[in-house]
C-alpha positions in Angstrom: 80.3 97.2 181.6 83.0 94.7 182.4 86.1 94.4 179.9 84.7 91.4 178.0 81.2 93.0 177.4 83.0 96.2 176.3 85.2 94.3 173.9 82.2 92.5 172.5 80.3 95.7 172.0 83.2 97.2 170.2 83.5 94.2 167.7 79.7 94.4 167.1 80.0 98.2 166.4 82.8 97.4 163.8 80.6 94.7 162.2 77.6 96.8 161.8 78.9 98.7 158.7 79.9 95.3 157.0 76.5 93.8 157.7 74.8 96.9 156.1 77.1 96.6 153.1 76.2 93.0 152.7 72.5 93.7 152.7 72.7 96.9 150.3 73.2 94.9 147.0 70.0 92.8 147.6 68.0 95.8 148.6 69.2 97.6 145.4 67.3 95.2 143.2 63.8 95.9 141.9 60.9 94.0 143.2 60.1 93.4 139.6 63.2 91.2 139.0 62.4 87.8 137.3 63.9 85.0 135.3 62.9 84.5 131.8 63.0 80.9 130.7 63.1 80.0 127.0 61.4 76.6 126.7 60.1 77.2 123.1 62.7 75.2 121.3 63.7 78.2 119.3 66.3 81.0 119.7 65.0 84.4 120.9 66.8 87.2 119.1 65.1 90.2 120.9 63.5 90.8 124.1 61.5 93.8 125.2 60.0 94.4 128.6 58.0 97.6 129.1 55.4 99.2 131.4 51.9 98.2 130.4 50.9 101.8 130.8 53.0 102.8 127.7 53.1 101.8 124.2 56.9 102.2 123.9 58.9 98.9 124.1 62.2 100.7 124.7 65.3 98.9 124.0 66.1 95.3 123.3 67.3 93.8 126.6 69.3 91.1 124.9 71.4 93.9 123.0 73.7 92.1 120.6 73.1 88.7 122.3 70.5 86.1 122.0 68.6 83.7 124.3 69.1 80.1 123.1 66.4 77.5 123.6 66.4 75.9 127.0 68.3 78.9 128.5 67.4 81.4 131.1 68.1 85.0 131.5 67.7 87.1 134.8 65.9 90.4 134.1 66.8 93.1 136.7 65.2 96.5 137.4 66.7 99.3 139.4 65.4 99.7 142.9 63.6 103.0 142.0 61.3 101.2 139.5 57.7 101.7 140.8 55.5 100.1 138.0 54.3 96.5 138.6 52.3 95.7 135.4 54.6 95.0 132.5 54.3 93.6 128.9 56.8 91.2 127.4 57.6 90.8 123.7 60.0 88.3 122.0 61.2 88.2 118.6 62.4 84.8 117.4 65.3 84.1 114.9 62.8 83.8 112.3 61.2 87.1 112.9 58.1 85.6 114.4 56.8 87.6 117.5 54.9 86.9 120.6 53.6 89.3 123.3 52.1 88.8 126.8 50.5 91.8 128.6 49.8 93.1 132.0 52.1 90.7 133.9 52.3 91.8 137.6 56.1 91.5 138.1 56.0 92.5 141.6 54.4 89.1 142.2 56.1 87.1 139.5 59.6 85.6 139.9 59.8 83.4 136.8 58.2 83.6 133.2 58.7 80.3 131.3 57.9 80.5 127.6 56.7 77.5 125.6 55.9 76.7 122.1 52.3 75.2 121.8 52.6 73.1 118.5 48.9 72.1 118.6 47.7 75.7 118.7 50.7 77.1 116.8 51.3 79.8 119.4 53.9 80.7 122.2 52.4 80.5 125.6 53.8 81.7 129.0 53.6 80.3 132.5 54.3 82.5 135.4 55.4 81.6 139.0 
């Protein structure tokens, strides 16, 4: 190996750990991660996302916060999460609720919620 090649090889070896560190955060995300978009025209006070195989909703993902109308929230899962089928439940500020079941979050990147005034129900569109 000539001097130039050896210097280039050393630099590449020094960069490899930096490249691995840059990739790690993306790899740490769960494949179930998605964005929830509130297009209902109403404030969402509580949000629950739980595996379809259980009846336990778990904790309110919004915590002390709310999801105002026309806003979005990124929902993140840990990298060790294995389930793909999830149910979503929202509680609006007026205590009305809506639920959607058996959503394959491994194939969905966005869930947009809408209020259907004609039918008087909330509906969801997935991408």
